[in-house]
C-alpha positions in Angstrom: -209.1 76.2 96.7 -206.9 79.1 95.8 -204.0 76.9 95.2 -206.0 74.9 92.6 -206.9 78.0 90.9 -203.4 78.2 89.6 -204.3 75.5 87.0 -206.1 78.0 85.1 -202.7 79.1 83.8 -202.7 75.8 81.9 -204.7 77.6 79.2 -201.8 80.0 78.1 -199.4 77.0 78.4 -201.3 75.0 76.0 -202.1 77.7 73.6 -198.3 78.7 73.5 -197.4 75.2 72.8 -200.0 74.9 70.0 -198.8 78.2 68.7 -195.2 76.9 68.8 -196.1 73.9 66.7 -198.0 76.0 64.4 -195.0 78.3 64.0 -192.7 75.2 63.4 -195.0 73.9 60.6 -195.2 77.3 58.9 -191.4 77.7 59.1 -190.9 74.2 57.6 -193.5 75.0 54.9 -191.5 78.2 54.0 -188.2 76.5 53.8 -189.5 73.6 51.9 -191.2 75.9 49.4 -188.1 77.9 48.9 -186.0 74.8 48.5 -188.6 73.3 46.0 -188.6 76.6 44.0 -184.7 76.4 43.7 -184.8 72.8 42.6 -187.5 73.5 39.9 -186.1 76.5 38.3 -182.7 77.0 36.8 -180.1 78.5 39.1 -179.1 81.4 36.9 -181.5 83.9 38.1 -180.2 86.1 40.8 -183.6 87.6 41.8 -184.8 84.0 42.3 -182.1 83.1 44.4 -182.6 86.3 46.6 -186.1 85.7 46.9 -185.5 82.1 47.8 -183.0 82.9 50.5 -185.2 85.6 51.8 -188.1 83.0 52.1 -185.8 80.6 53.9 -184.7 83.2 56.3 -188.6 83.9 56.8 -188.9 80.3 57.7 -186.2 80.6 60.3 -187.9 83.5 61.6 -191.0 81.4 62.2 -188.7 78.8 63.9 -187.4 81.4 66.3 -190.9 82.7 67.1 -192.0 79.0 67.7 -189.0 78.5 70.2 -190.0 81.8 72.1 -193.5 80.3 72.3 -192.1 77.1 73.5 -189.9 78.8 76.2 -192.9 81.0 77.3 -195.2 77.8 77.7 -192.4 75.8 79.5 -191.5 78.8 81.7 -195.2 79.6 82.9 -195.5 75.6 83.6 -192.4 75.6 85.6 -193.3 78.7 87.7 -196.9 78.4 88.3 -198.0 74.7 87.7 -195.4 72.3 88.6 -191.7 71.6 88.4 -190.5 69.6 85.4 -187.5 67.7 86.2 -186.2 65.6 83.3 -183.6 63.9 85.5 -186.5 61.8 86.9 -187.5 60.9 83.4 -184.9 58.5 81.7 -181.8 59.9 83.7 -180.8 62.2 81.0 -178.9 64.9 82.7 -178.0 66.8 79.6 -181.5 68.3 79.6 -181.2 69.5 83.2 -180.2 73.2 82.1 -182.4 73.3 78.8 -185.0 75.8 79.4 -184.3 76.1 83.0 -186.6 78.8 84.6 -186.2 79.4 88.3 -187.9 82.7 88.4 -189.8 85.3 86.5 -186.5 87.2 85.8 -184.9 84.2 84.2 -188.1 83.5 81.9 -187.9 87.2 80.9 -184.2 86.9 80.2 -184.7 83.8 78.2 -187.4 85.3 76.2 -185.6 88.6 75.6 -182.7 86.6 74.0 -185.0 84.9 71.6 -186.8 87.8 70.7 -183.5 89.7 69.8 -182.4 86.8 67.8 -185.7 87.0 65.9 -185.2 90.7 65.3 -181.8 89.8 64.0 -183.1 87.3 61.8 -185.8 89.6 60.5 -183.3 92.4 59.8 -181.1 90.0 57.9 -184.2 89.1 55.8 -185.0 92.8 55.1 -181.2 93.4 54.2 -181.2 90.6 51.6 -183.5 92.7 49.3 -182.0 96.1 50.2 -180.6 97.9 47.4 -178.0 100.5 47.9 -178.6 103.6 45.5 -176.5 106.2 47.3 -174.0 106.9 49.9 -176.6 107.7 52.6 -178.3 104.4 52.0 -174.8 102.6 52.3 -174.2 104.2 55.6 -177.8 103.2 57.0 -177.0 99.6 56.0 -173.6 99.8 57.9 -175.4 101.3 60.7 -177.9 98.5 61.0 -175.1 96.0 60.7 -173.4 97.6 63.5 -176.4 97.7 65.5 -176.9 94.0 65.0 -173.5 93.1 65.9 -173.8 95.3 69.1 -177.1 93.6 70.0 -175.6 90.1 69.6 -172.5 91.0 71.6 -174.7 92.3 74.4 -176.7 89.1 74.4 -173.4 87.0 74.8 -172.1 89.4 77.5 -175.2 89.4 79.6 -175.4 85.6 79.3 -171.7 85.2 80.4 -172.2 87.6 83.3 -175.3 85.8 84.5 -173.4 82.5 84.5 -170.5 84.0 86.2 -172.8 85.3 89.1 -174.6 82.2 89.4 -171.4 80.2 89.6 -169.8 82.2 92.4 -170.0 80.8 95.8 -172.5 82.6 97.9 -170.7 84.4 100.9 -172.8 85.1 104.0 -172.1 88.7 105.1 -171.6 89.3 108.7 -173.3 92.0 110.3 -171.2 94.9 111.5 -172.2 94.1 114.9 -171.1 90.6 114.9 -167.7 91.7 113.6 -167.4 94.3 116.4 -168.3 91.5 119.1 -165.6 89.2 117.8 -162.9 91.8 118.2 
């Protein structure tokens, strides 16, 4: 009875997948709207170009949020309901590591990476419209760019460390008592 109760977690899985589809639709609408605006008006206006680029980056932001919802839904399904093994569906081994979630920690790691990317995209969107009026604002802009670069570097570094830990062969430690007996 309790084992079947885990199926209640299908509700957040389905809602996050629907939310993902909604974010993809909104993002596509934003990008297409910005693209249509660029095609319908002459390309001479720099404010029109800046607004269109900001709107396109906003669309990308929706895509990233949609990906986060997709990862969340997939991860909860894998952890609680059932294993999804794409190798059994059409023998496509290239999908074996896509969205691989083996524990709650790996799900949190994947979501954290996507959230940081979403924050980087949002900051980039704000920087497009940012006007520098004095040296303090220029210093703040440079600090923001440095923080974004640092966060991207930390994500890459944590990802490479995770891969190197997972690729190491596991060594079984002998207990000190066993080592003493062998001598």
